[in-house]
Every structure is written in structure tokens, then in C-alpha cells.
ZATIZA-637117 format. One record per residue (C-alpha): residue number from 1; residue in three letters; chain; x, y, z. Coordinates in Angstrom, 2 decimals, decimal comma. Example, Ala and Ser with C-alpha at 12.3 -4.5 7.8 and 13.67 -1.06 7.14 Angstrom:
2
    n  res  chain        X        Y        Z
    1  Ala      A    12,30    -4,50     7,80
    2  Ser      A    13,67    -1,06     7,14
//
This chain:
459
    n  res  chain        X        Y        Z
    1  Met      A    27,56    50,57   -48,33
    2  Asn      A    28,33    46,93   -49,12
    3  Pro      A    25,78    45,15   -50,70
    4  Asp      A    26,05    42,39   -48,33
    5  Gln      A    25,11    44,30   -45,42
    6  Arg      A    21,73    44,77   -46,71
    7  Tyr      A    21,02    40,96   -46,16
    8  Leu      A    20,47    40,10   -42,43
    9  Ser      A    21,08    36,62   -40,80
   10  Val      A    18,07    34,74   -39,37
   11  Thr      A    19,02    35,34   -35,76
   12  Gln      A    19,72    39,07   -36,49
   13  Leu      A    15,97    39,05   -38,18
   14  Thr      A    14,41    36,76   -35,34
   15  Arg      A    15,81    38,94   -32,68
   16  Gln      A    13,85    42,25   -34,48
   17  Ile      A    11,11    40,75   -34,71
   18  Lys      A    11,70    39,55   -30,85
   19  Gly      A    12,34    43,19   -29,94
   20  Leu      A     9,63    44,65   -31,25
   21  Ile      A     6,89    42,20   -30,18
   22  Asp      A     8,89    42,54   -26,54
   23  Glu      A     8,24    46,10   -26,67
   24  Ser      A     4,81    46,32   -27,35
   25  Pro      A     2,51    47,46   -24,55
   26  Leu      A    -0,24    45,82   -25,95
   27  Leu      A     1,77    42,44   -26,04
   28  Asn      A     3,55    42,35   -22,55
   29  Asp      A    -0,13    42,61   -20,93
   30  Val      A    -2,30    40,21   -23,09
   31  Phe      A    -5,88    39,17   -21,65
   32  Leu      A    -6,68    35,61   -23,28
   33  Arg      A    -9,74    33,13   -23,70
   34  Gly      A    -9,52    30,12   -25,32
   35  Glu      A    -9,45    26,14   -25,05
   36  Ile      A    -6,26    24,15   -24,10
   37  Ser      A    -4,99    21,76   -26,34
   38  Asn      A    -1,97    19,45   -26,26
   39  Phe      A    -1,26    19,83   -22,53
   40  Lys      A     2,03    18,32   -21,55
   41  His      A     3,29    18,83   -17,58
   42  His      A     7,35    18,58   -18,08
   43  Ser      A     9,05    16,54   -15,55
   44  Arg      A    10,77    19,69   -14,60
   45  Gly      A     7,67    21,70   -13,44
   46  His      A     7,08    23,40   -16,64
   47  Met      A     3,54    23,24   -18,57
   48  Tyr      A     3,47    23,34   -22,42
   49  Phe      A    -0,03    23,72   -24,30
   50  Thr      A    -1,38    25,43   -27,37
   51  Ile      A    -4,36    27,97   -26,71
   52  Lys      A    -6,68    27,57   -29,60
   53  Asp      A   -10,42    28,95   -30,72
   54  Glu      A   -12,31    28,22   -33,88
   55  Lys      A    -9,92    29,92   -35,86
   56  Ala      A    -6,50    30,18   -34,74
   57  Arg      A    -4,00    28,31   -32,33
   58  Val      A    -1,50    29,78   -30,16
   59  Ser      A     1,72    27,96   -28,60
   60  Ala      A     2,01    28,63   -24,63
   61  Val      A     4,12    28,02   -21,48
   62  Met      A     3,59    28,64   -18,08
   63  Phe      A     6,71    28,19   -16,16
   64  Ala      A     6,91    25,66   -12,52
   65  Gly      A     7,03    29,58   -10,89
   66  Asn      A     4,27    30,61   -11,88
   67  Asn      A     2,19    26,93   -12,15
   68  Arg      A     2,65    26,07    -8,55
   69  Ala      A    -0,11    28,67    -7,38
   70  Leu      A    -2,58    27,26    -9,83
   71  Arg      A    -5,77    26,28    -7,77
   72  Phe      A    -6,85    23,42   -10,71
   73  Arg      A    -4,94    21,23   -12,92
   74  Pro      A    -5,44    22,02   -16,41
   75  Glu      A    -6,63    19,40   -18,99
   76  Ser      A    -6,69    19,35   -22,60
   77  Gly      A   -10,33    20,70   -23,80
   78  Met      A   -10,50    22,82   -20,93
   79  Lys      A   -11,63    26,31   -21,44
   80  Val      A    -9,80    28,95   -19,47
   81  Leu      A    -8,95    32,58   -18,75
   82  Ile      A    -5,19    33,52   -19,39
   83  His      A    -2,89    36,58   -18,07
   84  Gly      A     0,65    36,72   -19,76
   85  Asn      A     2,87    38,22   -22,22
   86  Val      A     3,80    37,27   -25,96
   87  Ser      A     7,50    36,77   -26,58
   88  Val      A     9,75    34,65   -29,55
   89  Tyr      A    11,33    31,94   -28,96
   90  Glu      A    14,18    32,46   -31,11
   91  Pro      A    15,69    28,96   -31,88
   92  Tyr      A    12,65    28,00   -33,72
   93  Gly      A    11,53    31,67   -34,72
   94  Gln      A     8,31    30,82   -33,20
   95  Tyr      A     5,98    33,18   -31,35
   96  Gln      A     4,37    31,84   -27,82
   97  Leu      A     2,38    33,24   -25,27
   98  Tyr      A     4,07    32,80   -21,50
   99  Val      A     1,52    32,69   -19,24
  100  Arg      A     1,90    34,43   -15,63
  101  Met      A    -1,92    33,25   -14,40
  102  Met      A    -4,33    30,78   -15,42
  103  Glu      A    -8,11    30,08   -14,08
  104  Pro      A   -10,81    28,43   -15,66
  105  Asp      A   -13,50    29,48   -17,69
  106  Gly      A   -16,82    29,51   -16,60
  107  Ile      A   -18,99    27,90   -13,46
  108  Gly      A   -18,60    24,54   -15,24
  109  Gln      A   -14,58    24,76   -15,62
  110  Leu      A   -14,70    25,99   -11,98
  111  Tyr      A   -16,95    22,81   -10,83
  112  Leu      A   -14,36    20,94   -12,91
  113  Ala      A   -11,41    22,23   -10,75
  114  Tyr      A   -13,35    22,02    -7,38
  115  Glu      A   -13,68    18,18    -8,00
  116  Gln      A    -9,91    17,92    -9,43
  117  Leu      A    -8,75    19,45    -6,60
  118  Lys      A   -11,19    17,39    -4,02
  119  Lys      A   -10,07    14,09    -5,04
  120  Lys      A    -6,77    15,11    -5,09
  121  Leu      A    -6,76    16,26    -1,25
  122  Asp      A    -9,10    13,21    -0,31
  123  Ala      A    -6,43    11,05    -1,78
  124  Glu      A    -3,94    12,84     0,62
  125  Gly      A    -6,23    11,50     3,32
  126  Leu      A    -6,90    15,22     4,72
  127  Phe      A   -10,82    15,19     4,66
  128  His      A   -10,41    12,02     6,72
  129  Ala      A   -12,41    11,66    10,06
  130  Ser      A    -9,38    10,52    12,28
  131  Arg      A    -7,85    14,04    11,61
  132  Lys      A   -10,72    15,45    13,34
  133  Arg      A   -10,01    17,61    16,45
  134  Pro      A   -12,27    17,47    19,52
  135  Leu      A   -13,93    20,84    20,22
  136  Pro      A   -13,60    22,79    23,68
  137  Asn      A   -16,51    22,22    26,03
  138  Phe      A   -15,99    25,80    27,51
  139  Pro      A   -13,81    27,97    25,17
  140  Glu      A   -12,35    31,02    26,42
  141  His      A   -11,53    32,77    23,45
  142  Ile      A   -12,77    32,37    19,81
  143  Gly      A   -11,06    33,59    16,98
  144  Val      A   -13,19    34,36    14,03
  145  Val      A   -11,64    34,82    10,27
  146  Thr      A   -13,89    36,99     8,43
  147  Ser      A   -15,14    40,37     6,59
  148  Lys      A   -14,55    42,90     9,37
  149  Thr      A   -18,16    44,21     7,49
  150  Gly      A   -21,19    42,09     6,96
  151  Ala      A   -23,72    40,50     9,05
  152  Val      A   -21,72    37,32     9,78
  153  Ile      A   -19,31    38,92    12,25
  154  Arg      A   -22,41    40,37    13,45
  155  Asp      A   -24,31    37,18    14,21
  156  Ile      A   -21,26    35,66    15,30
  157  Tyr      A   -20,79    38,25    18,23
  158  Thr      A   -24,85    38,58    19,26
  159  Thr      A   -24,69    34,83    19,32
  160  Val      A   -21,70    34,16    21,33
  161  Arg      A   -22,72    37,17    24,04
  162  Arg      A   -26,28    35,85    24,23
  163  Arg      A   -24,99    32,33    25,03
  164  Tyr      A   -22,23    32,26    26,85
  165  Pro      A   -20,75    35,99    27,84
  166  Gln      A   -17,73    35,00    29,15
  167  Ala      A   -15,75    34,26    25,88
  168  Ser      A   -13,81    36,88    24,10
  169  Ile      A   -13,56    37,50    20,38
  170  Ser      A   -10,90    38,15    18,45
  171  Leu      A   -11,89    39,20    14,55
  172  Tyr      A    -9,12    38,53    11,85
  173  Pro      A   -10,21    41,02     8,88
  174  Val      A    -9,85    39,66     5,33
  175  Ala      A   -11,37    39,99     1,82
  176  Val      A   -13,50    37,19     1,49
  177  Gln      A   -13,67    36,91    -2,23
  178  Gly      A   -11,44    38,25    -5,03
  179  Pro      A    -7,70    37,83    -6,17
  180  Glu      A    -6,24    38,87    -2,69
  181  Ala      A    -8,92    36,60    -0,58
  182  Ala      A    -7,24    33,34    -0,57
  183  Pro      A    -3,36    34,82     0,32
  184  Gly      A    -5,19    36,56     3,36
  185  Ile      A    -7,52    33,81     4,76
  186  Val      A    -4,03    31,69     4,88
  187  Arg      A    -2,16    34,49     6,70
  188  Ala      A    -4,95    35,15     9,42
  189  Leu      A    -5,59    31,50     9,70
  190  Lys      A    -1,83    31,09    10,50
  191  Gln      A    -1,80    34,01    12,98
  192  Ala      A    -4,94    33,31    14,73
  193  Asn      A    -3,19    29,59    15,34
  194  Ile      A    -0,53    31,29    17,12
  195  Asp      A    -2,47    33,12    19,42
  196  Asp      A    -4,28    32,06    21,99
  197  Asn      A    -7,54    31,01    20,85
  198  Asp      A    -9,54    28,01    22,21
  199  Val      A   -11,44    27,34    18,72
  200  Leu      A   -11,80    29,38    15,42
  201  Ile      A   -14,96    29,92    12,93
  202  Ala      A   -13,70    30,92     9,47
  203  Gly      A   -16,89    31,54     6,97
  204  Arg      A   -18,39    34,27     5,03
  205  Gly      A   -22,04    34,87     3,59
  206  Gly      A   -24,11    33,06     0,66
  207  Gly      A   -22,91    33,43    -2,82
  208  Ser      A   -21,78    32,23    -6,41
  209  Ile      A   -19,11    29,68    -6,45
  210  Glu      A   -17,14    32,57    -7,77
  211  Asp      A   -17,82    34,55    -4,70
  212  Leu      A   -16,91    31,49    -2,57
  213  Trp      A   -13,62    29,92    -4,55
  214  Ala      A   -11,23    31,77    -2,07
  215  Phe      A   -12,57    28,95     0,13
  216  Asn      A   -12,13    26,33    -1,99
  217  Asp      A    -8,06    27,36    -2,40
  218  Glu      A    -5,86    24,83    -2,63
  219  Gln      A    -3,36    26,66     0,28
  220  Val      A    -6,64    27,74     2,21
  221  Val      A    -7,18    24,00     2,75
  222  Arg      A    -3,81    22,78     3,31
  223  Thr      A    -3,37    25,80     5,96
  224  Val      A    -6,66    24,63     7,61
  225  Ala      A    -5,32    20,88     7,60
  226  Ser      A    -2,23    22,48     9,53
  227  Leu      A    -3,87    23,89    12,43
  228  Asn      A    -3,53    23,21    15,82
  229  Thr      A    -6,64    24,90    16,91
  230  Pro      A    -9,92    23,47    16,10
  231  Leu      A   -11,65    25,18    13,42
  232  Ile      A   -15,54    25,48    12,70
  233  Ser      A   -16,32    26,29     9,02
  234  Ala      A   -19,30    28,56     8,29
  235  Val      A   -19,10    29,41     4,19
  236  Gly      A   -22,09    30,63     2,45
  237  His      A   -25,95    29,12     3,26
  238  Glu      A   -26,28    25,38     4,36
  239  Thr      A   -26,25    24,22     0,49
  240  Asp      A   -23,20    25,96    -0,16
  241  Val      A   -19,99    23,27     0,34
  242  Thr      A   -16,67    24,35    -0,18
  243  Leu      A   -13,64    22,35     0,39
  244  Met      A   -12,44    24,03     3,21
  245  Asp      A   -16,09    22,54     5,15
  246  Phe      A   -14,22    19,14     4,22
  247  Val      A   -11,14    19,66     6,00
  248  Ala      A   -12,40    21,59     9,00
  249  Asp      A   -12,90    19,48    11,93
  250  Val      A   -16,81    20,87    12,07
  251  Arg      A   -18,81    22,30     9,52
  252  Ala      A   -21,70    24,46    10,46
  253  Ala      A   -24,75    25,72     8,58
  254  Thr      A   -24,53    29,05     8,83
  255  Pro      A   -22,18    31,90    10,70
  256  Thr      A   -24,89    31,94    13,52
  257  Ala      A   -24,90    28,02    13,66
  258  Ala      A   -21,06    28,13    13,98
  259  Ala      A   -21,48    30,45    17,10
  260  Glu      A   -24,10    28,40    18,79
  261  Ile      A   -21,43    25,52    18,22
  262  Ala      A   -18,43    26,85    19,56
  263  Val      A   -19,63    27,70    23,33
  264  Pro      A   -22,34    26,02    25,35
  265  Ser      A   -25,71    27,97    26,10
  266  Leu      A   -24,81    29,45    29,78
  267  Thr      A   -29,10    29,49    30,64
  268  Glu      A   -28,86    25,64    29,12
  269  Trp      A   -26,30    25,10    31,41
  270  Gln      A   -27,78    26,58    34,34
  271  Glu      A   -31,05    24,62    33,74
  272  Lys      A   -29,05    21,61    33,44
  273  Val      A   -26,98    22,24    36,66
  274  Ser      A   -30,54    22,87    38,33
  275  Ala      A   -32,17    19,75    36,85
  276  Gln      A   -29,15    17,86    38,31
  277  Lys      A   -29,39    19,58    41,76
  278  Asn      A   -32,88    18,66    42,18
  279  Arg      A   -32,16    15,13    40,94
  280  Leu      A   -29,12    14,77    43,41
  281  Gln      A   -31,51    16,32    46,24
  282  Gln      A   -33,66    13,34    45,40
  283  Ile      A   -31,58    10,72    45,37
  284  Met      A   -29,84    12,04    49,01
  285  Gln      A   -33,21    12,09    49,97
  286  Gln      A   -33,74     8,61    49,05
  287  Ile      A   -30,27     7,33    50,23
  288  Val      A   -31,16     8,64    53,43
  289  Tyr      A   -34,66     7,33    53,83
  290  Ser      A   -33,13     3,70    52,89
  291  Gln      A   -30,50     4,07    55,50
  292  Lys      A   -33,20     4,99    58,00
  293  Glu      A   -34,57     1,69    57,34
  294  Lys      A   -31,85    -0,52    57,01
  295  Leu      A   -31,16     1,19    60,70
  296  Ala      A   -34,41     0,22    61,99
  297  Tyr      A   -34,16    -3,51    60,66
  298  Ile      A   -30,96    -3,78    62,51
  299  Lys      A   -32,21    -2,39    65,54
  300  Asn      A   -34,92    -5,19    65,63
  301  Ala      A   -32,74    -7,84    64,32
  302  Tyr      A   -31,83   -10,92    66,70
  303  Ala      A   -28,50   -10,25    67,39
  304  Phe      A   -29,79    -6,86    69,37
  305  Arg      A   -32,73    -8,36    70,96
  306  Tyr      A   -30,77   -11,46    71,85
  307  Pro      A   -27,08   -10,68    71,96
  308  Gly      A   -26,20   -13,48    74,91
  309  Gln      A   -28,04   -15,93    72,77
  310  Leu      A   -26,21   -14,92    69,84
  311  Leu      A   -22,59   -15,04    71,85
  312  Lys      A   -23,39   -19,04    72,66
  313  Gln      A   -24,58   -19,91    69,14
  314  Lys      A   -21,21   -17,85    68,20
  315  Glu      A   -19,24   -20,00    70,81
  316  Gln      A   -20,26   -23,10    69,43
  317  Glu      A   -19,96   -22,56    66,07
  318  Leu      A   -16,49   -21,61    67,14
  319  Asp      A   -15,96   -25,07    69,00
  320  Arg      A   -17,36   -27,03    65,58
  321  Asn      A   -15,07   -25,22    63,26
  322  Leu      A   -11,83   -25,69    66,02
  323  Asp      A   -12,85   -29,48    65,74
  324  Gln      A   -13,16   -29,63    61,86
  325  Phe      A    -9,86   -27,55    61,86
  326  His      A    -7,85   -30,19    64,08
  327  Arg      A    -9,68   -32,80    61,86
  328  Ala      A    -8,82   -31,66    58,93
  329  Met      A    -5,41   -31,03    59,74
  330  Gln      A    -4,54   -34,55    61,42
  331  Thr      A    -6,09   -35,97    57,80
  332  Arg      A    -3,71   -33,74    56,23
  333  Met      A    -0,93   -34,39    58,44
  334  Gln      A    -1,38   -38,27    57,47
  335  Leu      A    -1,49   -37,92    54,06
  336  Gln      A     1,46   -36,09    54,12
  337  Arg      A     3,03   -38,64    55,59
  338  Gln      A     2,05   -41,08    53,45
  339  Gln      A     3,53   -39,00    50,26
  340  Val      A     6,72   -38,63    52,47
  341  Asp      A     6,65   -42,75    52,50
  342  Glu      A     6,08   -42,96    48,60
  343  Gln      A     8,74   -40,79    48,01
  344  Arg      A    11,29   -42,63    50,56
  345  Arg      A    10,38   -45,76    48,42
  346  Arg      A    10,70   -44,31    45,37
  347  Ile      A    14,60   -42,83    46,28
  348  Ala      A    15,57   -46,36    48,06
  349  Leu      A    14,41   -47,74    44,49
  350  Leu      A    17,01   -45,59    43,25
  351  Arg      A    19,55   -46,28    45,17
  352  Pro      A    22,73   -47,78    42,96
  353  Thr      A    23,19   -51,10    45,17
  354  His      A    19,31   -51,51    44,11
  355  Leu      A    19,65   -50,90    40,63
  356  Leu      A    22,80   -53,14    40,45
  357  Glu      A    20,85   -55,90    42,08
  358  Gln      A    18,18   -55,68    39,84
  359  Lys      A    20,48   -55,68    36,86
  360  Arg      A    22,52   -59,09    38,15
  361  Gln      A    19,00   -60,64    38,59
  362  Leu      A    18,17   -59,62    34,75
  363  Leu      A    21,26   -61,00    33,85
  364  Glu      A    21,06   -64,36    35,87
  365  Thr      A    17,93   -64,86    34,34
  366  Gly      A    19,00   -63,76    30,51
  367  Thr      A    21,61   -66,01    30,84
  368  Lys      A    19,85   -69,44    32,15
  369  Gln      A    16,98   -68,78    29,60
  370  Leu      A    19,87   -68,44    26,92
  371  Glu      A    21,47   -72,08    28,19
  372  Asp      A    18,17   -73,47    28,15
  373  His      A    18,08   -71,96    24,62
  374  Phe      A    21,05   -73,36    23,50
  375  Gln      A    20,54   -77,11    24,82
  376  Arg      A    17,37   -77,54    22,91
  377  Leu      A    19,04   -76,56    20,09
  378  Leu      A    21,64   -78,47    20,26
  379  Glu      A    18,99   -81,32    21,18
  380  Ser      A    16,88   -80,42    18,14
  381  Lys      A    20,16   -80,71    16,03
  382  Glu      A    21,19   -83,54    17,17
  383  Asn      A    17,78   -85,78    16,85
  384  Arg      A    17,84   -84,07    13,11
  385  His      A    21,50   -85,70    12,06
  386  Glu      A    20,19   -89,15    13,80
  387  Arg      A    17,23   -88,70    11,65
  388  Leu      A    19,38   -87,99     8,57
  389  Leu      A    21,82   -90,95     9,07
  390  Glu      A    19,00   -93,71     9,12
  391  Lys      A    18,10   -92,32     6,06
  392  Leu      A    21,32   -92,10     4,38
  393  Thr      A    22,06   -95,67     5,89
  394  Leu      A    19,32   -97,27     4,28
  395  Leu      A    19,88   -95,64     1,18
  396  Asn      A    23,34   -97,53     1,10
  397  Pro      A    23,76   -99,96    -1,70
  398  Met      A    25,98  -102,37     0,94
  399  Glu      A    23,02  -102,37     3,46
  400  Thr      A    20,92  -104,02     0,36
  401  Leu      A    23,44  -106,56    -0,34
  402  Lys      A    23,45  -107,45     3,16
  403  Arg      A    19,76  -108,81     2,98
  404  Gly      A    20,83  -111,06     0,16
  405  Tyr      A    20,24  -108,94    -2,99
  406  Thr      A    23,14  -108,69    -5,60
  407  Val      A    24,39  -105,89    -8,30
  408  Thr      A    24,05  -106,86   -12,07
  409  Tyr      A    26,99  -105,56   -14,42
  410  Arg      A    26,95  -105,86   -17,85
  411  Asp      A    29,85  -104,51   -19,78
  412  Glu      A    30,56  -102,11   -16,64
  413  Gln      A    26,98  -101,37   -17,27
  414  Leu      A    24,50  -101,66   -14,37
  415  Ala      A    21,79  -104,36   -15,79
  416  Lys      A    18,67  -103,21   -14,93
  417  Thr      A    15,97  -105,28   -16,65
  418  Val      A    15,73  -108,38   -18,64
  419  Asp      A    15,85  -106,80   -21,66
  420  Gly      A    19,09  -105,21   -21,53
  421  Ile      A    20,76  -108,48   -20,98
  422  Asp      A    21,51  -111,00   -24,09
  423  Val      A    22,17  -114,89   -23,85
  424  Glu      A    26,14  -115,27   -23,65
  425  Asp      A    26,58  -111,98   -21,87
  426  Glu      A    28,86  -111,82   -19,44
  427  Leu      A    27,73  -110,83   -16,42
  428  His      A    29,76  -109,28   -12,97
  429  Ile      A    27,22  -109,94    -9,99
  430  Tyr      A    28,36  -108,65    -6,75
  431  Phe      A    27,22  -109,88    -3,51
  432  Gln      A    27,93  -108,23    -0,02
  433  Asp      A    31,20  -110,36    -0,10
  434  Gly      A    32,73  -110,57    -3,56
  435  Tyr      A    31,25  -111,06    -6,77
  436  Val      A    31,32  -113,83    -9,73
  437  Lys      A    31,62  -114,01   -13,52
  438  Ala      A    28,48  -115,46   -15,27
  439  Glu      A    27,58  -116,42   -18,54
  440  Val      A    23,64  -116,03   -19,69
  441  Thr      A    22,53  -119,40   -21,24
  442  Asp      A    18,94  -118,33   -21,18
  443  Lys      A    16,70  -115,57   -19,65
  444  Gly      A    13,02  -115,36   -19,43
  445  Thr      A    10,17  -112,72   -18,53
  446  Glu      A     8,86  -114,47   -15,21
  447  Thr      A     9,87  -112,20   -12,37
  448  Phe      A    10,70  -113,06    -8,76
  449  Val      A     8,39  -113,41    -6,34
  450  Ile      A     8,29  -114,01    -2,64
  451  His      A     5,12  -115,75    -1,25
  452  Lys      A     3,56  -114,98     2,02
  453  Gly      A     6,00  -117,53     4,48
  454  Asp      A     8,41  -118,27     1,97
  455  Thr      A    12,01  -116,93     2,76
  456  Thr      A    13,91  -118,20    -0,87
  457  Gly      A    11,69  -117,00    -3,46
  458  Gly      A    10,73  -118,81    -6,76
  459  Arg      A     9,43  -118,69    -9,91
//
């Protein structure tokens, strides 16, 4: 024997351990109680978590095919009861629990699962009032989904027979608690919906939350929501509330109450019919009496007592109405003629020749106004030109010389004052008709003054 053959590979060792575990009857059918931790719901649907107690823990997996049937949503910290098998995950050489079934452990966990599912279904709108269907007033066929034994079906039979014996009852027997209850209820509801039933009743007697749990099952609730036939929920006592109560069209406190809701009371209806009959007779008697009084009043009316006089009055009223009608017609015709004349006048104003004449008149008026404006403007400009010319003439130096004044230059510079001229300076003195040269022999400061009445001036 080759010494190396004594050594196993890791894979061989792992497979041998896996084989031993898989062949163990005890490990192939494991029932386990523990607390969930490290819970993870993978996007592919598989659930991975750890089951632990105070001293140990074990890895667990629940594949999508199994966890779809869960009636609650697992969470870390939740205590659960598990059924599955132990095997080895070869890539890591790690044993783990493969969970096939899981449910909450204890009433507290059941209430948690109940609230989780209630919140989920409510968010989907399954409990909304708009989904509720009305119950028929006079059902002929009633389908009952409950246990074939016990007080529930007896109470329903008794109540229906007492209140409305014309209705027939079809029983769809199911187990109302235990692992097979929910699937059986789903099948029975679907069959009752297919059959010719006018209304359905589903329920059972009272019990603990565990006993009533089948009516909290998600598939049961969704099946009720999908029914075409209206359903009355009658589960437990008045204080017992299941999820089926929320999705049902009507909730009854007890099975007996459900039967009373489902069918009318024939006796009560007979009493109502009798009361309506009496009421109708009273109304008819009142109508007959009232009509008799009206007839008597009509017989005593003026028209029946004095028909000839009434006819003459009506003939006079007719004549007056005809006169008023003729006057109204004449007034209306006159008004119509006035309106027609007005329209003709407006149409005449809109003729091209009339419009052309209007435009021609406007053109002539505008031309005349424009010519007048330009004439006034020209005269204004001419007057202004003459005034400016007069001012310019007055400012002409030659005009000043013509009045006897002279202009004196010294060295080709205009002499404006005596201070600018010296004795012996040669001056050029300009008159209107020429100039002279002069030599300054003397100068003084006396100014030239024109005395009143003196035209020559002097010093």
C-alpha cells in the first residue's frame, strides 16, 4: 500500500462527512427551536440566516421554493420553530440547516406575524372599502365553507330554515385548524365561487389564535379577495378578529349572525308587506276622498252653474286678446320696417361711389388746409426776413457814415479813444464819400455833446 494513499484530500474528507450526515435519519428530519439572527433575504428569493440559542448557533438557508409558503416575514430576533435537514456546504466545509418549514414560536410571535401580514395586505389595498361587494337581498343558493361537524353548520342551517326556508345550502366541508386547514379552505372557496351560489359564508367556532390561524393565512385572504361571489366572514366569537374578516365583504360576530345577515326574515318581510298593504289602502282611501271633494267643488263651480255667461266672458276675452294681438303685430311690423330702412341707409353709406365722394371731399379739405398752412408759413418767413434785413441795415457802418459820422484809423488800427492817439500822429479819417489824412496837433478830454435844438454839436 502506497503510504500517500493514507492521506485524504480536503474534498474527499468533506464529502465523507457530508455522506455520513446525509445518511443519518436523525439529521434528515430535524425539528428545531431557536432565534433568528443575521437574517438576509437574497434578491433571488433565498433566505440566509443563523439559528441560535444561549450557547450555540448554526447557519441555515431556506430556498425560495420553500419560503414562498411562509405566512409571516422572518426577522432577526424572532423566535421560530423549524423543520428541515442538516447537510454540509462543501465549498466551505461547513454544515448548515436546510429549512423546509418555519413558523413563529409562541403567541407573541404569531401576533407579530399577524400584524406583518395585515400591514402588507392593507398596503396592497385588499382591505379597502371600495372592494366590498353588496349582498343579494333574496339569495337562492348559499355556500358554506366550514367543518362538516360541530355547531357552526347546525346554527347556520337552523337560522336559514327559520328565516328564509326557500334558500338552499351547499356545504363545502374543510378542516378549520391544523396544517391542512388553509389549503383546504382555499380549494373550497374556489369551488364555491365556481358553483351557482349567490352568497358565501366561511367560518368556524371560537378558539385560540393558533386554532384560528388558518383564517389568517395569506393564500386564504388573497383567495377571498379574488372571489366574484360576496362572502360573509364568521370566524370565532365577536372578540376574535382574523385577516379574513378584513377582506370579506361583511363580517359577522358569530355564524348565527352570518346566517341572519345572509338571508332576510320571511316573517319580517310578510309583516312589512302587510304594513305596506295597509298603508297603501289608507293612501288610496285618502286619494278617493280627495278626488270626491274636488269633483264636488267642480260641480259647484261658476262654469258649471252659469255656462252661458262664462262663454260670453270668454268671447269678450278672446276679442280683447285678438285686438291686442293685431296691435302688437302692427307695432312689430312698423319696427321691422324701421330696422329695414336703417339697414338700407347703412348699406347706401357703404357704396363705393359714396365712399369715393367722401374721400374726395376729405382730399380737397386737406389740400386747402395744407395750402393755407404753407401760405401762412411763407408770410411769416418773409416778415421775419424783412425784420432781420432792417436790423442788418442798421448795423451797416456805411449807414452810420451817411448820418455824418466818421471812422478814424491810426497806423491801420481803428482809433476808439483819445488815449490811443498822440500829437503828431498821422490819422486816416473816413467819410461816407472818401477819406482825408490829418496830423494831430492837439488833443483833449472834452467829449462831443449834442445840445437840444443844436444839430452841429460843439465843445
